[in-house]
C-alpha positions as a Markdown table, in Angstrom:
| # | Residue | x | y | z |
|---|---|---|---|---|
| 1 | Unk | 3.2 | 8.4 | 9.6 |
| 2 | Unk | 3.5 | 5.3 | 7.5 |
| 3 | Unk | 0.1 | 6.1 | 5.9 |
| 4 | Unk | 1.3 | 9.5 | 4.9 |
| 5 | Unk | 4.4 | 8.2 | 3.3 |
| 6 | Unk | 2.4 | 5.6 | 1.4 |
| 7 | Unk | 0.0 | 8.2 | -0.1 |
| 8 | Unk | 2.9 | 10.5 | -0.9 |
| 9 | Unk | 4.6 | 7.7 | -2.7 |
| 10 | Unk | 1.4 | 7.0 | -4.6 |
| 11 | Unk | 1.2 | 10.6 | -5.6 |
| 12 | Unk | 4.8 | 10.6 | -6.8 |
| 13 | Unk | 4.1 | 7.3 | -8.6 |
| 14 | Unk | 1.2 | 8.8 | -10.5 |
| 15 | Unk | 3.2 | 11.8 | -11.5 |
| 16 | Unk | 6.1 | 9.6 | -12.7 |
| 17 | Unk | 3.8 | 7.3 | -14.6 |
| 18 | Unk | 2.1 | 10.2 | -16.4 |
| 19 | Unk | 5.4 | 11.8 | -17.3 |
| 20 | Unk | 6.7 | 8.5 | -18.7 |
| 21 | Unk | 3.7 | 8.3 | -21.1 |
| 22 | Unk | 3.7 | 12.0 | -22.0 |
| 23 | Unk | 7.4 | 12.1 | -22.6 |
| 24 | Unk | 7.2 | 9.1 | -24.9 |
| 25 | Unk | 4.4 | 10.7 | -26.8 |
| 26 | Unk | 6.2 | 14.0 | -27.1 |
| 27 | Unk | 9.4 | 12.2 | -28.3 |
| 28 | Unk | 7.5 | 10.3 | -31.0 |
| 29 | Unk | 5.5 | 13.4 | -32.1 |
| 30 | Unk | 8.2 | 16.1 | -32.0 |
| 31 | Unk | 11.3 | 14.2 | -33.2 |
| 32 | Unk | 9.9 | 11.1 | -35.0 |
| 33 | Unk | 7.0 | 12.7 | -37.0 |
| 34 | Unk | 3.9 | 11.7 | -35.2 |
| 35 | Unk | 1.5 | 8.7 | -35.5 |
| 36 | Unk | -0.4 | 6.8 | -38.2 |
| 37 | Unk | -1.8 | 3.3 | -38.8 |
| 38 | Unk | -0.6 | 2.5 | -42.3 |
| 39 | Unk | 2.4 | 0.3 | -42.0 |
| 40 | Unk | 4.8 | 3.2 | -42.2 |
| 41 | Unk | 7.4 | 4.4 | -39.7 |
| 42 | Unk | 4.7 | 6.5 | -38.1 |
| 43 | Unk | 2.8 | 3.3 | -37.3 |
| 44 | Unk | 5.9 | 2.1 | -35.4 |
| 45 | Unk | 5.7 | 5.2 | -33.3 |
| 46 | Unk | 2.7 | 3.7 | -31.5 |
| 47 | Unk | 4.9 | 0.9 | -30.3 |
| 48 | Unk | 7.0 | 2.7 | -27.6 |
| 49 | Unk | 4.0 | 4.7 | -26.4 |
| 50 | Unk | 1.8 | 1.7 | -26.0 |
| 51 | Unk | 4.5 | -0.5 | -24.5 |
| 52 | Unk | 5.5 | 2.1 | -21.9 |
| 53 | Unk | 1.8 | 2.7 | -21.1 |
| 54 | Unk | 0.9 | -1.0 | -20.9 |
| 55 | Unk | 3.8 | -3.0 | -19.7 |
| 56 | Unk | 5.2 | -0.4 | -17.3 |
| 57 | Unk | 2.7 | 2.2 | -16.1 |
| 58 | Unk | -0.6 | 0.3 | -16.2 |
| 59 | Unk | 1.1 | -2.9 | -15.2 |
| 60 | Unk | 2.9 | -1.2 | -12.3 |
| 61 | Unk | -0.3 | 0.5 | -11.1 |
| 62 | Unk | -2.3 | -2.7 | -11.2 |
| 63 | Unk | 0.3 | -4.5 | -9.2 |
| 64 | Unk | -0.2 | -2.1 | -6.3 |
| 65 | Unk | -4.0 | -2.5 | -5.9 |
| 66 | Unk | -3.6 | -4.7 | -2.8 |
| 67 | Unk | -1.2 | -2.1 | -1.2 |
| 68 | Unk | -4.1 | 0.3 | -0.8 |
| 69 | Unk | -5.3 | 0.1 | 2.8 |
| 70 | Unk | -8.9 | 0.4 | 1.6 |
| 71 | Unk | -8.5 | -3.1 | 0.1 |
| 72 | Unk | -7.8 | -4.6 | 3.5 |
| 73 | Unk | -11.3 | -4.3 | 4.9 |
| 74 | Unk | -14.6 | -5.6 | 3.5 |
| 75 | Unk | -15.0 | -8.0 | 0.6 |
| 76 | Unk | -11.9 | -8.8 | -1.5 |
| 77 | Unk | -13.8 | -9.6 | -4.7 |
| 78 | Unk | -14.1 | -6.0 | -6.0 |
| 79 | Unk | -10.4 | -5.4 | -5.5 |
| 80 | Unk | -9.6 | -8.7 | -7.3 |
| 81 | Unk | -11.8 | -7.6 | -10.2 |
| 82 | Unk | -10.0 | -4.2 | -10.3 |
| 83 | Unk | -6.6 | -5.9 | -10.1 |
| 84 | Unk | -7.5 | -8.2 | -13.0 |
| 85 | Unk | -9.2 | -5.4 | -15.1 |
| 86 | Unk | -6.2 | -3.1 | -14.9 |
| 87 | Unk | -3.9 | -5.9 | -15.8 |
| 88 | Unk | -6.2 | -6.8 | -18.7 |
| 89 | Unk | -6.1 | -3.2 | -19.9 |
| 90 | Unk | -2.3 | -3.2 | -19.7 |
| 91 | Unk | -2.3 | -6.4 | -21.8 |
| 92 | Unk | -4.6 | -5.0 | -24.4 |
| 93 | Unk | -2.4 | -1.9 | -24.8 |
| 94 | Unk | 0.6 | -4.2 | -25.0 |
| 95 | Unk | -0.9 | -6.4 | -27.8 |
| 96 | Unk | -1.8 | -3.3 | -29.8 |
| 97 | Unk | 1.8 | -2.1 | -29.4 |
| 98 | Unk | 3.1 | -5.4 | -30.7 |
| 99 | Unk | 0.7 | -5.3 | -33.6 |
| 100 | Unk | 2.1 | -1.9 | -34.5 |
| 101 | Unk | 5.7 | -3.0 | -34.6 |
| 102 | Unk | 5.1 | -6.3 | -36.3 |
| 103 | Unk | 3.0 | -4.7 | -39.0 |
| 104 | Unk | 5.7 | -2.0 | -39.6 |
| 105 | Unk | 8.4 | -4.7 | -39.8 |
| 106 | Unk | 6.4 | -6.9 | -42.2 |
| 107 | Unk | 5.4 | -3.9 | -44.3 |
| 108 | Unk | 9.0 | -2.8 | -44.6 |
| 109 | Unk | 10.4 | -6.4 | -44.9 |
| 110 | Unk | 12.4 | -6.0 | -41.7 |
| 111 | Unk | 13.3 | -9.1 | -39.6 |
| 112 | Unk | 11.4 | -9.7 | -36.4 |
| 113 | Unk | 12.6 | -10.8 | -33.0 |
| 114 | Unk | 16.4 | -10.7 | -33.7 |
| 115 | Unk | 17.5 | -8.2 | -31.1 |
| 116 | Unk | 18.0 | -8.5 | -27.3 |
| 117 | Unk | 15.4 | -5.8 | -26.9 |
| 118 | Unk | 12.8 | -7.9 | -28.8 |
| 119 | Unk | 13.8 | -11.1 | -26.8 |
| 120 | Unk | 13.3 | -9.3 | -23.5 |
| 121 | Unk | 10.1 | -7.8 | -24.6 |
| 122 | Unk | 8.5 | -10.9 | -26.0 |
| 123 | Unk | 9.5 | -12.9 | -22.9 |
| 124 | Unk | 7.9 | -10.3 | -20.7 |
| 125 | Unk | 4.7 | -10.4 | -22.7 |
| 126 | Unk | 4.6 | -14.2 | -22.7 |
| 127 | Unk | 5.1 | -14.3 | -18.9 |
| 128 | Unk | 2.5 | -11.6 | -18.5 |
| 129 | Unk | -0.1 | -13.7 | -20.5 |
| 130 | Unk | 0.7 | -16.8 | -18.4 |
| 131 | Unk | 0.5 | -14.7 | -15.2 |
| 132 | Unk | -2.8 | -13.2 | -16.0 |
| 133 | Unk | -4.4 | -16.5 | -17.0 |
| 134 | Unk | -3.1 | -18.2 | -13.9 |
| 135 | Unk | -4.3 | -15.4 | -11.6 |
| 136 | Unk | -7.7 | -15.4 | -13.2 |
| 137 | Unk | -8.1 | -19.2 | -12.9 |
| 138 | Unk | -6.7 | -19.6 | -9.4 |
| 139 | Unk | -7.3 | -16.4 | -7.5 |
| 140 | Unk | -10.5 | -15.0 | -9.2 |
| 141 | Unk | -12.6 | -18.0 | -9.9 |
| 142 | Unk | -14.0 | -19.7 | -6.8 |
| 143 | Unk | -12.9 | -23.3 | -7.5 |
| 144 | Unk | -9.4 | -23.2 | -6.1 |
| 145 | Unk | -8.8 | -24.3 | -2.5 |
| 146 | Unk | -7.0 | -22.1 | 0.1 |
| 147 | Unk | -4.0 | -24.4 | 0.2 |
| 148 | Unk | -3.5 | -24.1 | -3.6 |
| 149 | Unk | -3.8 | -20.3 | -3.4 |
| 150 | Unk | -1.4 | -20.2 | -0.6 |
| 151 | Unk | 1.0 | -22.4 | -2.6 |
| 152 | Unk | 0.8 | -20.3 | -5.7 |
| 153 | Unk | 0.7 | -16.8 | -4.2 |
| 154 | Unk | 4.5 | -16.4 | -3.6 |
| 155 | Unk | 5.1 | -17.5 | -7.2 |
| 156 | Unk | 2.4 | -15.1 | -8.5 |
| 157 | Unk | 4.0 | -12.2 | -6.5 |
| 158 | Unk | 7.6 | -13.1 | -7.6 |
| 159 | Unk | 6.7 | -13.2 | -11.3 |
| 160 | Unk | 4.7 | -10.0 | -11.0 |
| 161 | Unk | 7.9 | -8.2 | -9.9 |
| 162 | Unk | 10.0 | -10.2 | -12.4 |
| 163 | Unk | 7.7 | -9.2 | -15.3 |
| 164 | Unk | 7.9 | -5.5 | -14.4 |
| 165 | Unk | 11.7 | -5.7 | -14.2 |
| 166 | Unk | 11.9 | -7.4 | -17.6 |
| 167 | Unk | 9.6 | -4.8 | -19.0 |
| 168 | Unk | 11.8 | -2.0 | -17.7 |
| 169 | Unk | 14.9 | -3.6 | -19.2 |
| 170 | Unk | 13.1 | -4.0 | -22.5 |
| 171 | Unk | 12.0 | -0.4 | -22.6 |
| 172 | Unk | 15.5 | 0.9 | -21.8 |
| 173 | Unk | 17.1 | -1.3 | -24.4 |
| 174 | Unk | 14.4 | -0.3 | -26.9 |
| 175 | Unk | 15.0 | 3.4 | -26.3 |
| 176 | Unk | 18.7 | 2.8 | -26.8 |
| 177 | Unk | 18.1 | 0.8 | -30.0 |
| 178 | Unk | 15.8 | 3.4 | -31.4 |
| 179 | Unk | 18.3 | 6.2 | -30.8 |
| 180 | Unk | 21.1 | 4.2 | -32.4 |
| 181 | Unk | 19.0 | 3.5 | -35.5 |
| 182 | Unk | 17.6 | 7.0 | -35.8 |
| 183 | Unk | 20.7 | 9.1 | -35.1 |
| 184 | Unk | 23.4 | 7.1 | -36.9 |
| 185 | Unk | 23.2 | 9.0 | -40.2 |
| 186 | Unk | 22.6 | 12.6 | -39.1 |
| 187 | Unk | 25.0 | 15.5 | -38.7 |
| 188 | Unk | 24.6 | 15.1 | -34.9 |
| 189 | Unk | 25.0 | 11.4 | -34.1 |
| 190 | Unk | 24.0 | 9.8 | -30.9 |
| 191 | Unk | 27.5 | 10.1 | -29.4 |
| 192 | Unk | 27.3 | 13.9 | -29.7 |
| 193 | Unk | 24.3 | 13.8 | -27.5 |
| 194 | Unk | 21.8 | 15.9 | -29.5 |
| 195 | Unk | 18.6 | 17.2 | -27.9 |
| 196 | Unk | 16.6 | 14.2 | -28.9 |
| 197 | Unk | 19.1 | 11.8 | -27.3 |
| 198 | Unk | 19.0 | 13.9 | -24.0 |
| 199 | Unk | 15.2 | 13.8 | -24.0 |
| 200 | Unk | 15.0 | 10.1 | -24.8 |
| 201 | Unk | 17.6 | 9.2 | -22.2 |
| 202 | Unk | 15.6 | 11.3 | -19.7 |
| 203 | Unk | 12.5 | 9.4 | -20.6 |
| 204 | Unk | 14.3 | 6.2 | -19.9 |
| 205 | Unk | 15.5 | 7.4 | -16.5 |
| 206 | Unk | 11.8 | 8.3 | -15.7 |
| 207 | Unk | 10.8 | 4.7 | -16.6 |
| 208 | Unk | 13.6 | 3.4 | -14.3 |
| 209 | Unk | 12.5 | 5.7 | -11.4 |
| 210 | Unk | 8.8 | 4.6 | -11.9 |
| 211 | Unk | 9.8 | 0.9 | -11.8 |
| 212 | Unk | 12.0 | 1.2 | -8.8 |
| 213 | Unk | 9.3 | 3.0 | -6.8 |
| 214 | Unk | 6.7 | 0.3 | -7.7 |
| 215 | Unk | 9.1 | -2.4 | -6.6 |
| 216 | Unk | 9.9 | -0.5 | -3.4 |
| 217 | Unk | 6.2 | -0.2 | -2.5 |
| 218 | Unk | 5.6 | -3.9 | -3.3 |
| 219 | Unk | 8.5 | -5.0 | -1.1 |
| 220 | Unk | 8.1 | -2.5 | 1.8 |
| 221 | Unk | 7.0 | -4.8 | 4.7 |
| 222 | Unk | 5.0 | -2.1 | 6.4 |
| 223 | Unk | 2.8 | -1.6 | 3.3 |
| 224 | Unk | 2.0 | -5.2 | 2.7 |
| 225 | Unk | -1.4 | -6.7 | 3.5 |
| 226 | Unk | -1.2 | -7.7 | 7.2 |
| 227 | Unk | -2.0 | -11.2 | 8.5 |
| 228 | Unk | -5.7 | -11.7 | 9.6 |
| 229 | Unk | -6.4 | -10.2 | 13.0 |
| 230 | Unk | -3.4 | -7.8 | 13.0 |
| 231 | Unk | -4.1 | -4.1 | 12.6 |
| 232 | Unk | -1.6 | -1.6 | 11.3 |
| 233 | Unk | -1.6 | 2.1 | 11.7 |
| 234 | Unk | -3.0 | 2.5 | 8.2 |
| 235 | Unk | -5.8 | 0.1 | 9.0 |
| 236 | Unk | -6.6 | 2.0 | 12.2 |
| 237 | Unk | -7.3 | 5.1 | 10.0 |
| 238 | Unk | -10.0 | 3.1 | 8.2 |
| 239 | Unk | -11.8 | 2.0 | 11.3 |
| 240 | Unk | -15.3 | 3.5 | 11.6 |
| 241 | Unk | -16.1 | 6.1 | 14.2 |
| 242 | Unk | -18.1 | 5.2 | 17.3 |
| 243 | Unk | -21.8 | 4.8 | 16.4 |
| 244 | Unk | -21.2 | 4.3 | 12.7 |
| 245 | Unk | -21.7 | 1.1 | 10.8 |
| 246 | Unk | -18.6 | -1.1 | 11.0 |
| 247 | Unk | -16.8 | -2.4 | 7.9 |
| 248 | Unk | -17.6 | -6.0 | 7.1 |
| 249 | Unk | -14.3 | -8.0 | 7.6 |
| 250 | Unk | -14.2 | -11.6 | 6.6 |
| 251 | Unk | -11.0 | -13.5 | 7.6 |
| 252 | Unk | -9.6 | -16.4 | 5.7 |
| 253 | Unk | -10.2 | -19.8 | 7.3 |
| 254 | Unk | -7.3 | -22.1 | 7.9 |
| 255 | Unk | -8.7 | -24.9 | 5.8 |
| 256 | Unk | -11.5 | -25.2 | 3.3 |
| 257 | Unk | -12.8 | -22.6 | 0.8 |
| 258 | Unk | -13.2 | -19.0 | 1.5 |
| 259 | Unk | -16.7 | -17.5 | 1.7 |
| 260 | Unk | -17.8 | -15.8 | -1.5 |
| 261 | Unk | -17.5 | -12.2 | -0.1 |
| 262 | Unk | -13.9 | -12.7 | 1.0 |
| 263 | Unk | -12.5 | -13.9 | -2.3 |
């Protein structure tokens, strides 16, 4: 039953993530005039799309790689590579999104990094960069000992959830800031709740729902990687049938380094 709820949650998560990106694209295309890469306001429109895609959707999806029951059997290295690659893709999208907003600001002689939204966002990006470098150096490369990985793993997990939370807060404040700037001089201001405001607020609620679901899956104890030697109902579904070739499972030793295939 737990396995069914897990995959149902993943399906819902994929739908919410796709809607977050598509809603942001539609908002920028329909109400804000579309996209360009020339320093104009249309270049800025890339910023919300790429930040939602990178810092929220791809980041959240990459965080859940180790919740997949398929990652609990066999070598860990392919899953670590997938985890790192998805986060790297999220970071690349984020950097391009930052380039878009800084270029627009500099082109229009607008001050950078003065709002709470920008402070939250740049803090999340800085922590993301540190998190990725630390994860690559300690958990992907083979030099680190088991005790060091065990020491840093809770910190890595905590900051993973913290960065996602900061990203969601930054996105929500960014949506609010964009609406205040865009709808302050129109015949239908933000406080009259025009259709653009309703749509943008709904996009923000989708982002919040996506983030909460990611955090729930990360924190649900029944969906965490079990301790070595303990099978859960989801792992039992992955066990081979009688007569078939068993999955190679390598357990972490108590001391010393892990074998290469179990990284």
